[in-house]
C-alpha positions in Angstrom: 0.0 0.0 0.0 2.9 2.3 0.6 4.1 1.7 -2.9 0.7 2.4 -4.3 0.6 5.6 -2.3 3.9 6.7 -3.7 2.9 6.0 -7.3 -0.6 7.5 -7.2 0.1 10.2 -4.7 -2.7 9.1 -2.3 -3.2 7.6 1.1 -5.1 4.3 1.4 -6.9 2.9 4.4 -6.5 -0.5 6.0 -10.0 -1.4 4.7 -8.9 -0.6 1.2 -5.9 -2.9 1.6 -8.0 -5.7 3.0 -10.5 -5.4 0.1 -7.7 -5.5 -2.5 -6.2 -8.6 -0.7 -9.6 -10.3 -0.7 -10.1 -9.8 -4.4 -6.6 -10.9 -5.3 -7.0 -13.9 -3.0 -10.1 -15.1 -4.8 -8.4 -14.8 -8.2 -5.2 -16.5 -6.9 -7.2 -19.4 -5.6 -9.0 -19.9 -8.9 -5.7 -19.5 -10.8 -3.9 -22.2 -8.8 -6.8 -24.6 -9.2 -6.7 -24.2 -12.9 -3.0 -24.8 -13.4 -2.3 -27.4 -16.0 -1.0 -30.8 -14.9 2.8 -31.4 -15.6 3.8 -33.7 -18.3 4.3 -37.2 -17.0 7.7 -37.6 -18.6 8.9 -34.5 -16.8 8.3 -36.1 -13.4 10.3 -38.6 -11.3 9.2 -42.1 -10.3 7.8 -41.6 -6.8 4.9 -39.2 -6.1 5.3 -37.8 -2.5 2.2 -36.3 -0.8 2.5 -34.8 2.7 0.5 -32.4 4.8 0.9 -30.5 8.1 -0.8 -27.6 9.9 0.5 -24.3 11.2 -1.4 -22.0 13.5 -2.5 -18.6 12.4 -3.4 -15.9 15.0 -7.0 -14.7 14.4 -8.9 -11.8 15.8 -11.0 -12.8 18.8 -14.3 -12.6 17.0 -13.2 -14.9 14.2 -11.3 -17.3 16.4 -14.6 -18.2 18.0 -16.1 -19.3 14.7 -13.6 -22.2 14.2 -13.0 -25.0 16.6 -9.3 -25.2 17.7 -9.5 -28.9 18.8 -11.8 -31.8 18.1 -12.5 -31.9 21.9 -13.5 -28.5 23.2 -10.9 -26.9 25.5 -11.5 -24.3 28.2 -9.0 -21.8 26.8 -8.3 -22.8 23.2 -6.5 -19.5 22.4 -6.8 -17.5 19.2 -4.7 -19.6 16.8 -6.5 -21.7 14.2 -4.8 -24.2 11.9 -3.9 -23.6 8.2 -3.4 -26.8 6.4 -0.4 -27.0 4.0 0.1 -29.8 1.5 3.1 -30.6 -0.6 3.1 -32.7 -3.7 6.3 -33.5 -5.6 8.1 -36.4 -7.3 11.5 -37.9 -6.5 13.6 -40.8 -7.7 14.0 -43.7 -5.3 17.0 -43.4 -3.0 17.8 -46.8 -1.5 19.2 -46.8 2.0 19.5 -49.1 5.0 18.0 -48.6 8.4 21.5 -48.5 9.8 22.3 -45.4 7.8 19.4 -43.6 9.3 19.2 -44.8 12.9 20.9 -47.4 15.1 17.7 -48.9 16.3 14.2 -49.7 15.0 11.2 -48.1 16.7 10.5 -51.0 19.0 13.9 -50.5 20.5 13.2 -46.8 20.8 9.8 -47.5 22.7 11.6 -49.9 25.0 14.3 -47.4 25.7 11.9 -44.7 26.5 10.0 -46.8 28.9 13.2 -48.0 30.5 14.3 -44.4 30.9 11.0 -43.6 32.6 11.4 -46.4 35.1 15.0 -45.5 35.8 14.2 -41.9 36.5 11.1 -42.9 38.4 8.8 -40.6 36.5 5.4 -39.9 38.0 2.4 -37.7 37.6 2.1 -35.7 34.3 5.6 -36.7 33.1 4.7 -40.4 33.4 1.4 -39.8 31.7 3.1 -37.9 28.8 5.6 -40.7 28.3 2.9 -43.4 28.3 0.9 -41.4 25.7 4.0 -41.0 23.5 4.8 -44.7 23.7 1.2 -45.7 23.1 1.1 -43.5 20.0 4.2 -45.1 18.6 2.9 -48.6 19.2 -0.5 -47.8 17.8 1.0 -46.4 14.6 3.8 -48.9 14.2 2.2 -50.2 11.0 2.8 -46.8 9.5 6.4 -46.7 10.5 7.9 -49.6 8.6 11.0 -47.6 7.9 13.1 -50.7 7.2 10.8 -51.5 4.3 10.5 -47.8 3.2 14.3 -47.5 3.1 14.7 -50.7 1.0 12.3 -49.4 -1.5 14.0 -46.0 -1.7 11.0 -44.1 -0.3 11.6 -40.6 1.3 10.8 -40.6 5.0 11.9 -37.2 6.1 9.3 -34.5 6.9 11.6 -31.5 6.2 9.8 -30.5 3.0 6.4 -30.0 4.6 7.8 -28.6 7.8 9.8 -26.0 5.8 6.7 -25.2 3.7 4.7 -24.5 6.9 7.3 -22.2 8.2 8.1 -20.4 5.0 4.5 -20.2 3.6 2.5 -19.6 6.8 4.7 -18.6 9.7 7.0 -16.1 8.0 4.0 -14.1 6.6 1.2 -14.7 9.1 3.0 -14.5 12.4 4.8 -11.2 12.2 4.8 -9.1 15.4 1.4 -8.1 16.6 -0.5 -9.6 13.6 -4.1 -10.8 14.0 -6.2 -11.9 11.0 -9.8 -12.2 10.2 -10.7 -15.7 8.9 -11.3 -14.6 5.3 -8.4 -12.2 5.4 -6.1 -15.0 6.4 -7.5 -17.3 3.7 -7.1 -14.7 1.0 -3.5 -13.8 2.1 -2.5 -17.5 2.1 -3.8 -17.9 -1.4 -1.8 -14.9 -2.5 1.3 -16.1 -0.6 1.1 -19.6 -2.2 1.0 -18.0 -5.6 3.8 -15.5 -4.8 6.1 -18.2 -3.6 5.5 -20.5 -6.6 7.0 -20.3 -10.0 3.7 -18.9 -11.4 3.6 -15.4 -9.9 4.4 -13.6 -13.2 1.9 -15.8 -15.0 -0.7 -14.9 -12.4 -0.1 -11.2 -12.8 -0.5 -11.4 -16.5 -3.7 -13.5 -16.0 -5.0 -10.9 -13.5 -4.2 -7.9 -15.9 -6.1 -9.7 -18.6 -9.0 -10.5 -16.3 -9.3 -6.9 -15.0 -9.1 -5.5 -18.5 -11.9 -7.7 -19.6 -14.0 -6.9 -16.5 -13.6 -3.1 -16.6 -13.3 -2.5 -20.4 -15.7 -5.0 -21.9 -16.1 -3.1 -25.2 -12.6 -2.0 -25.8 -12.5 -3.8 -29.1 -14.9 -1.3 -30.5 -12.1 1.3 -30.6 -10.1 -0.9 -32.9 -7.2 1.0 -34.4 -8.7 4.4 -33.4 -6.2 7.1 -33.0 -7.1 10.5 -31.4 -7.1 13.5 -33.7 -4.1 15.8 -33.5 -5.5 19.4 -33.3 -3.5 22.4 -34.4 -3.4 25.4 -32.1 
Protein backbone atom coordinates (compact mmCIF):
# COMPACT_ATOMS: atom_id res chain seq x y z
CA UNK A 1 0.00 0.00 0.00
CA UNK A 2 2.94 2.33 0.61
CA UNK A 3 4.12 1.69 -2.94
CA UNK A 4 0.67 2.44 -4.34
CA UNK A 5 0.56 5.63 -2.29
CA UNK A 6 3.91 6.72 -3.70
CA UNK A 7 2.92 5.96 -7.29
CA UNK A 8 -0.58 7.46 -7.15
CA UNK A 9 0.09 10.23 -4.66
CA UNK A 10 -2.70 9.14 -2.33
CA UNK A 11 -3.23 7.59 1.08
CA UNK A 12 -5.09 4.29 1.39
CA UNK A 13 -6.93 2.93 4.41
CA UNK A 14 -6.52 -0.50 5.98
CA UNK A 15 -10.01 -1.37 4.73
CA UNK A 16 -8.90 -0.64 1.16
CA UNK A 17 -5.87 -2.89 1.58
CA UNK A 18 -8.03 -5.69 2.99
CA UNK A 19 -10.53 -5.39 0.13
CA UNK A 20 -7.74 -5.54 -2.47
CA UNK A 21 -6.24 -8.57 -0.74
CA UNK A 22 -9.64 -10.30 -0.66
CA UNK A 23 -10.14 -9.83 -4.39
CA UNK A 24 -6.62 -10.93 -5.31
CA UNK A 25 -6.96 -13.94 -2.97
CA UNK A 26 -10.07 -15.14 -4.78
CA UNK A 27 -8.38 -14.79 -8.15
CA UNK A 28 -5.21 -16.50 -6.88
CA UNK A 29 -7.20 -19.44 -5.56
CA UNK A 30 -8.97 -19.93 -8.90
CA UNK A 31 -5.69 -19.48 -10.80
CA UNK A 32 -3.92 -22.17 -8.76
CA UNK A 33 -6.82 -24.60 -9.16
CA UNK A 34 -6.70 -24.20 -12.94
CA UNK A 35 -2.97 -24.76 -13.42
CA UNK A 36 -2.26 -27.45 -16.03
CA UNK A 37 -0.95 -30.81 -14.95
CA UNK A 38 2.78 -31.35 -15.57
CA UNK A 39 3.78 -33.69 -18.34
CA UNK A 40 4.27 -37.24 -16.98
CA UNK A 41 7.65 -37.62 -18.65
CA UNK A 42 8.91 -34.54 -16.78
CA UNK A 43 8.30 -36.14 -13.37
CA UNK A 44 10.33 -38.57 -11.27
CA UNK A 45 9.25 -42.09 -10.35
CA UNK A 46 7.81 -41.59 -6.84
CA UNK A 47 4.92 -39.25 -6.07
CA UNK A 48 5.27 -37.83 -2.55
CA UNK A 49 2.25 -36.29 -0.83
CA UNK A 50 2.48 -34.84 2.68
CA UNK A 51 0.47 -32.42 4.81
CA UNK A 52 0.86 -30.54 8.06
CA UNK A 53 -0.76 -27.65 9.91
CA UNK A 54 0.47 -24.30 11.19
CA UNK A 55 -1.39 -22.01 13.55
CA UNK A 56 -2.49 -18.56 12.39
CA UNK A 57 -3.41 -15.90 15.00
CA UNK A 58 -6.96 -14.68 14.40
CA UNK A 59 -8.90 -11.77 15.82
CA UNK A 60 -10.99 -12.80 18.81
CA UNK A 61 -14.32 -12.64 16.99
CA UNK A 62 -13.22 -14.91 14.15
CA UNK A 63 -11.29 -17.32 16.37
CA UNK A 64 -14.59 -18.16 18.05
CA UNK A 65 -16.06 -19.26 14.68
CA UNK A 66 -13.65 -22.17 14.22
CA UNK A 67 -12.95 -25.01 16.64
CA UNK A 68 -9.30 -25.23 17.66
CA UNK A 69 -9.52 -28.86 18.80
CA UNK A 70 -11.78 -31.82 18.13
CA UNK A 71 -12.54 -31.89 21.85
CA UNK A 72 -13.48 -28.48 23.25
CA UNK A 73 -10.86 -26.86 25.47
CA UNK A 74 -11.51 -24.32 28.21
CA UNK A 75 -8.95 -21.84 26.84
CA UNK A 76 -8.30 -22.76 23.19
CA UNK A 77 -6.45 -19.50 22.40
CA UNK A 78 -6.79 -17.51 19.21
CA UNK A 79 -4.73 -19.64 16.81
CA UNK A 80 -6.46 -21.74 14.17
CA UNK A 81 -4.76 -24.19 11.89
CA UNK A 82 -3.93 -23.56 8.25
CA UNK A 83 -3.39 -26.85 6.42
CA UNK A 84 -0.44 -27.00 4.04
CA UNK A 85 0.07 -29.81 1.52
CA UNK A 86 3.13 -30.57 -0.57
CA UNK A 87 3.12 -32.74 -3.68
CA UNK A 88 6.30 -33.52 -5.57
CA UNK A 89 8.14 -36.36 -7.27
CA UNK A 90 11.53 -37.89 -6.53
CA UNK A 91 13.60 -40.78 -7.72
CA UNK A 92 14.04 -43.74 -5.33
CA UNK A 93 17.02 -43.41 -2.99
CA UNK A 94 17.77 -46.81 -1.50
CA UNK A 95 19.23 -46.79 2.03
CA UNK A 96 19.52 -49.13 4.96
CA UNK A 97 18.03 -48.58 8.38
CA UNK A 98 21.53 -48.51 9.85
CA UNK A 99 22.31 -45.44 7.76
CA UNK A 100 19.38 -43.59 9.32
CA UNK A 101 19.17 -44.84 12.87
CA UNK A 102 20.94 -47.36 15.08
CA UNK A 103 17.68 -48.93 16.31
CA UNK A 104 14.20 -49.69 15.03
CA UNK A 105 11.16 -48.11 16.66
CA UNK A 106 10.45 -51.05 18.96
CA UNK A 107 13.89 -50.50 20.54
CA UNK A 108 13.15 -46.80 20.85
CA UNK A 109 9.85 -47.48 22.66
CA UNK A 110 11.56 -49.93 25.02
CA UNK A 111 14.32 -47.43 25.65
CA UNK A 112 11.87 -44.65 26.47
CA UNK A 113 9.97 -46.82 28.94
CA UNK A 114 13.20 -48.00 30.53
CA UNK A 115 14.29 -44.38 30.95
CA UNK A 116 10.97 -43.58 32.58
CA UNK A 117 11.42 -46.41 35.06
CA UNK A 118 15.04 -45.54 35.76
CA UNK A 119 14.21 -41.92 36.47
CA UNK A 120 11.08 -42.91 38.44
CA UNK A 121 8.80 -40.61 36.51
CA UNK A 122 5.39 -39.94 38.04
CA UNK A 123 2.39 -37.70 37.57
CA UNK A 124 2.10 -35.74 34.31
CA UNK A 125 5.60 -36.69 33.14
CA UNK A 126 4.73 -40.40 33.40
CA UNK A 127 1.38 -39.81 31.67
CA UNK A 128 3.08 -37.93 28.81
CA UNK A 129 5.62 -40.70 28.33
CA UNK A 130 2.91 -43.38 28.34
CA UNK A 131 0.94 -41.40 25.74
CA UNK A 132 4.00 -41.04 23.48
CA UNK A 133 4.85 -44.73 23.67
CA UNK A 134 1.22 -45.68 23.10
CA UNK A 135 1.11 -43.45 20.02
CA UNK A 136 4.24 -45.08 18.58
CA UNK A 137 2.88 -48.58 19.21
CA UNK A 138 -0.53 -47.76 17.79
CA UNK A 139 1.00 -46.36 14.60
CA UNK A 140 3.77 -48.92 14.21
CA UNK A 141 2.17 -50.22 11.01
CA UNK A 142 2.77 -46.76 9.51
CA UNK A 143 6.42 -46.70 10.51
CA UNK A 144 7.88 -49.62 8.60
CA UNK A 145 11.01 -47.63 7.91
CA UNK A 146 13.15 -50.67 7.15
CA UNK A 147 10.78 -51.49 4.26
CA UNK A 148 10.52 -47.85 3.16
CA UNK A 149 14.30 -47.49 3.05
CA UNK A 150 14.75 -50.70 1.04
CA UNK A 151 12.27 -49.37 -1.52
CA UNK A 152 13.98 -46.00 -1.66
CA UNK A 153 11.00 -44.06 -0.29
CA UNK A 154 11.61 -40.61 1.25
CA UNK A 155 10.83 -40.64 4.98
CA UNK A 156 11.89 -37.17 6.11
CA UNK A 157 9.32 -34.48 6.92
CA UNK A 158 11.59 -31.52 6.24
CA UNK A 159 9.81 -30.49 3.02
CA UNK A 160 6.38 -30.02 4.58
CA UNK A 161 7.77 -28.57 7.81
CA UNK A 162 9.78 -26.05 5.81
CA UNK A 163 6.72 -25.20 3.72
CA UNK A 164 4.65 -24.53 6.85
CA UNK A 165 7.31 -22.19 8.21
CA UNK A 166 8.06 -20.39 4.95
CA UNK A 167 4.52 -20.23 3.57
CA UNK A 168 2.54 -19.57 6.76
CA UNK A 169 4.68 -18.60 9.75
CA UNK A 170 7.01 -16.12 8.01
CA UNK A 171 4.05 -14.14 6.62
CA UNK A 172 1.18 -14.66 9.05
CA UNK A 173 2.96 -14.50 12.41
CA UNK A 174 4.80 -11.22 12.25
CA UNK A 175 4.84 -9.10 15.38
CA UNK A 176 1.37 -8.10 16.56
CA UNK A 177 -0.49 -9.61 13.62
CA UNK A 178 -4.10 -10.76 14.01
CA UNK A 179 -6.15 -11.88 11.03
CA UNK A 180 -9.80 -12.23 10.16
CA UNK A 181 -10.69 -15.69 8.93
CA UNK A 182 -11.33 -14.60 5.35
CA UNK A 183 -8.38 -12.20 5.38
CA UNK A 184 -6.06 -15.04 6.37
CA UNK A 185 -7.54 -17.31 3.72
CA UNK A 186 -7.06 -14.69 1.01
CA UNK A 187 -3.52 -13.84 2.08
CA UNK A 188 -2.48 -17.51 2.12
CA UNK A 189 -3.77 -17.94 -1.44
CA UNK A 190 -1.77 -14.91 -2.53
CA UNK A 191 1.26 -16.11 -0.57
CA UNK A 192 1.11 -19.56 -2.17
CA UNK A 193 1.01 -17.98 -5.62
CA UNK A 194 3.78 -15.50 -4.84
CA UNK A 195 6.11 -18.22 -3.56
CA UNK A 196 5.49 -20.45 -6.56
CA UNK A 197 7.01 -20.31 -10.04
CA UNK A 198 3.72 -18.91 -11.37
CA UNK A 199 3.64 -15.39 -9.92
CA UNK A 200 4.43 -13.62 -13.19
CA UNK A 201 1.87 -15.76 -15.02
CA UNK A 202 -0.71 -14.92 -12.37
CA UNK A 203 -0.08 -11.19 -12.75
CA UNK A 204 -0.50 -11.44 -16.52
CA UNK A 205 -3.68 -13.46 -15.99
CA UNK A 206 -5.02 -10.87 -13.54
CA UNK A 207 -4.25 -7.94 -15.85
CA UNK A 208 -6.13 -9.68 -18.65
CA UNK A 209 -9.04 -10.49 -16.32
CA UNK A 210 -9.29 -6.94 -14.97
CA UNK A 211 -9.09 -5.45 -18.48
CA UNK A 212 -11.93 -7.71 -19.61
CA UNK A 213 -13.98 -6.90 -16.53
CA UNK A 214 -13.56 -3.12 -16.64
CA UNK A 215 -13.30 -2.53 -20.41
CA UNK A 216 -15.69 -5.05 -21.90
CA UNK A 217 -16.14 -3.13 -25.19
CA UNK A 218 -12.58 -1.98 -25.78
CA UNK A 219 -12.47 -3.84 -29.12
CA UNK A 220 -14.93 -1.26 -30.50
CA UNK A 221 -12.12 1.28 -30.57
CA UNK A 222 -10.13 -0.94 -32.87
CA UNK A 223 -7.23 1.04 -34.37
CA UNK A 224 -8.71 4.40 -33.38
CA UNK A 225 -6.16 7.13 -32.96
CA UNK A 226 -7.12 10.48 -31.36
CA UNK A 227 -7.06 13.47 -33.68
CA UNK A 228 -4.13 15.84 -33.51
CA UNK A 229 -5.47 19.36 -33.28
CA UNK A 230 -3.47 22.38 -34.35
CA UNK A 231 -3.40 25.43 -32.08
